[in-house]
N, C-alpha and C positions, 0 to 999 in steps of 0.2 A: 504493500499499499504505500503510495507516494505521499509525502508531506505536503501540506498546502503551501504554495509559493515555490516549491521546487519544480524545476522544469529542466528540459533539455536545451534551453536557450542560453547562449553565452551571455553572461551579464555585462561583458565589455563590447557587445555588438552595438551598432548604432541604432538598430531597430528597438532594442529593449531599453535604451536610455530615453527618459522622457524630455530631458533638457540637454543641450549641448552648451558647454562652458565656453564663453567668448571673452577673451582678454580685452579689457578696455585701456585705452591710454590713460597715463597718469594725470594728464590735464583734465580729462573728462571726469575722472574720480574726484579730483580736487574741487572742480566746479560744482558737481552734484552735491558733495559734502558740504561746501561753503553756503551754497544756496539753501540746503536743508537747515543749516544752523541759522542762517540769516531769517528764514521763514519762522522757525521756532522762537527766536529772539523777538521778532516782530508780534507774534502772537502773545507772548508773555507780557510784552509792553502794552499791548492792546488791552488785555484783560486785567492786568494789575496796575498799569501805570495810568489808565484813563479814569480811574475812580476819583471823584471829587472828595476832598476831606470832609468828613461829617462833623458837624459841631454839636 
């Protein structure tokens, strides 16, 4: 009796892999990271910095 998930398919074959890894240039990685950090900072400023002081 075969175990669930076991098959005769080579796990390294291109058909069995769902995603193919693509190496991105360092500039693209840096731009996406900085853009994400900038958006998170803007959101924090928007929600925390926009409050009017309560008297």
